[in-house]
N, C-alpha and C positions, 0 to 999 in steps of 0.2 A: 797511582792511587787516585781516589776520587777527589781529594782536596787539591792535588796537583792539577788535575783536569779542570777543576773549578777556577783555580787561580790563573790558569793559562788562557781562560776564555774571557777575562775581564781586564780592563784598564783600571788604573787607580792612582790615588795619592796616598803616600805612606810616610811614616817617620821612624827614625832611629833616635831614641832618647837614652842618654847615659843616666843610669840609676844613681851614680855617685855625684857627678858634677852638674847634672841636669842639662848638659849640652844637647842640642837637638838638631837633627838634620831632617829636612822634609824634601821628598822627591816625588817624581811621578813616573808611571809606567804606561806606555802606550804603543809598545812595539808588537811585533807579530806573536810573541809568546806571552803578552800581557804581564800581569803582576808576577807570575811564575818566572818569566824570563829575567826580570829585574832582580828578583830574589836570588836566582841562580848566578847572576853576574856578581852579586855581593859574596856569595858563597865561594865562587872561583877566585875573584880578585881581592877580596877582603876590604875593598874600598869603593867599588862601583865607579872608579875613575873620577871621583870628586877630589879636588886638590887638597882640601883640608883633611879629608879622611885618609888620603895617601900619606900626608905628613904624620898623622896619628899612627898609621900602620908602620911607618918607617921607624918610629920610636918604640912601638910595642906591637908585635905581630898578633897578640891575643886581645887587642883593645876591644874588639866587638863583643867579647864576653860580658862587658859591663853595660851593653846596650840592649834595650827592648825594642822589638819591631812591632809597629801597630799600623794597620790599614785604616786610614782616616776617611776615605771616600772611594766608592766603587762606581765605575762607568761601564756601559755596554761597549763592545768593540766597534760599534758604528759611531761612537762619539767623536767629533772632530778633535784632532790633536790640540788645537788651540784652546778648546774648552777645558781639556784636562790640564794644560799648562796654566790657564787662568785660575783654575781651582787650586793648583799647587801654590801659586803666588798668594792666594787668599789664606791658605793654611799656614804658609810660612809666617805671616803676620799673626795669626791666631795663636800658633804654638810658640812663637818667639824663637824662631829658628836662628841658631848661632853658628851653624857649620855649613852654610850655603855660600860658596864663592864662585861656583861655575855658572 
């Protein structure tokens, strides 16, 4: 679909925020499939290989249903990986990220 094509062509910083507890995870996507690749990894693994999200998943396999996904910042695919990661660190502070241990 067109939205999948769009998401696959851009890097970005995103968050998962729990609507009930307000827990927040901020991450970044800069791989070959851009934001779409990262979203698909969460769809497949249910935790994106984050230690704290793995723990939540082990206790409740449906835990992501309480989370909203938001794209916080978008980058062109020629943006250096380090710049995307630097922005991720900035957004972790702004959003009060509570679930980042990786």
